[in-house]
C-alpha positions in Angstrom: 13.7 -33.3 25.4 15.8 -33.1 22.3 14.4 -32.5 18.8 15.9 -33.7 15.6 15.5 -31.5 12.4 15.5 -33.4 9.2 16.0 -31.2 6.1 14.4 -32.4 2.9 15.7 -31.4 -0.6 13.1 -29.2 -2.2 13.8 -30.6 -5.6 14.0 -34.4 -5.3 12.7 -34.9 -1.7 15.9 -36.6 -0.5 17.0 -36.5 3.1 20.6 -36.5 4.3 23.3 -34.7 6.1 24.3 -32.7 3.0 20.8 -31.1 2.7 21.1 -27.5 3.7 19.4 -24.1 3.2 21.1 -22.6 0.2 20.8 -18.9 -0.8 21.2 -17.6 -4.3 20.7 -14.4 -6.1 19.1 -13.6 -9.5 18.8 -10.1 -10.8 19.3 -8.5 -7.4 16.7 -10.7 -5.7 17.7 -13.2 -3.1 16.1 -16.7 -2.9 16.6 -19.6 -0.5 15.9 -23.3 -1.0 16.8 -26.6 0.8 19.2 -28.6 -1.5 21.6 -31.4 -1.2 25.1 -30.9 -2.5 24.4 -32.4 -6.0 21.3 -30.2 -6.6 23.1 -27.2 -5.2 25.9 -27.8 -7.8 23.2 -28.1 -10.5 21.6 -24.8 -9.6 25.0 -23.0 -9.3 26.0 -24.3 -12.8 22.6 -23.2 -14.2 22.9 -19.7 -12.7 26.5 -19.4 -14.1 25.2 -20.3 -17.5 22.3 -17.9 -17.2 24.5 -15.1 -16.0 26.3 -15.0 -19.4 23.0 -14.5 -21.2 21.8 -11.9 -18.7 25.1 -9.9 -18.9 24.7 -9.8 -22.7 21.0 -8.8 -22.8 19.1 -5.7 -22.5 16.2 -5.5 -20.0 12.8 -4.8 -21.6 10.3 -3.0 -19.3 6.7 -4.3 -19.3 4.1 -2.0 -20.8 2.1 -0.1 -18.3 -1.6 -0.7 -17.9 -3.9 1.1 -20.3 -5.9 4.1 -19.2 -9.6 3.8 -18.7 -11.8 6.1 -20.7 -13.3 8.8 -18.5 -10.4 8.6 -16.1 -8.4 11.5 -14.7 -7.7 14.2 -17.3 -4.6 16.4 -17.7 -6.6 19.2 -16.1 -7.5 19.5 -12.4 -11.2 19.3 -11.6 -12.3 17.6 -14.8 -12.4 14.1 -16.1 -11.4 12.9 -19.6 -15.1 12.2 -20.3 -15.9 15.8 -19.5 -13.2 17.0 -21.8 -14.4 14.7 -24.6 -18.1 15.8 -24.1 -17.0 19.5 -24.2 -15.1 18.8 -27.5 -18.2 17.1 -29.0 -20.5 19.9 -28.0 -18.1 22.5 -29.5 -17.5 20.7 -32.8 -14.0 19.7 -31.9 -13.1 16.2 -33.2 -11.9 14.0 -30.3 -11.3 10.3 -30.3 -14.0 8.1 -28.8 -11.3 6.1 -27.0 -7.7 6.5 -26.1 -5.5 9.5 -25.6 -6.9 13.0 -26.0 -4.6 15.2 -28.1 -2.8 18.0 -26.3 -4.5 20.6 -28.6 -7.9 19.6 -27.2 -6.7 20.0 -23.7 -5.3 23.4 -24.5 -8.6 24.5 -26.1 -10.5 23.1 -23.1 -8.3 25.0 -20.6 -8.7 28.2 -22.6 -12.5 27.8 -22.5 -12.5 26.9 -18.8 -10.5 29.4 -16.8 -11.0 27.3 -13.6 -9.3 24.3 -15.3 -5.6 24.1 -14.5 -3.1 21.9 -16.3 -2.0 18.8 -14.3 1.6 18.9 -13.3 
């Protein structure tokens, strides 16, 4: 028994002998889509236009996720919350939220011989 495969254009839903699986690349990533000749020409022209802008642009990296208060500290065996609590008990001014200054870590490590700096 024979089967007939009918490809359908993923953009306009048209069927026809010119609809084929078309591969294209954007920023080192490969994509595939079923397109007829006309829509393939449109995507090719759009990519060529976009390439000029990409070639003359600078990539901007997304910001990383923020750290949670009380997360892993820069010292092994202790959390940020423990370092902040130590600072509070010893009259060292530490921020309630956000990054703990390196000076506070240094003082904490000096006061806790078992604390080793994270590498």
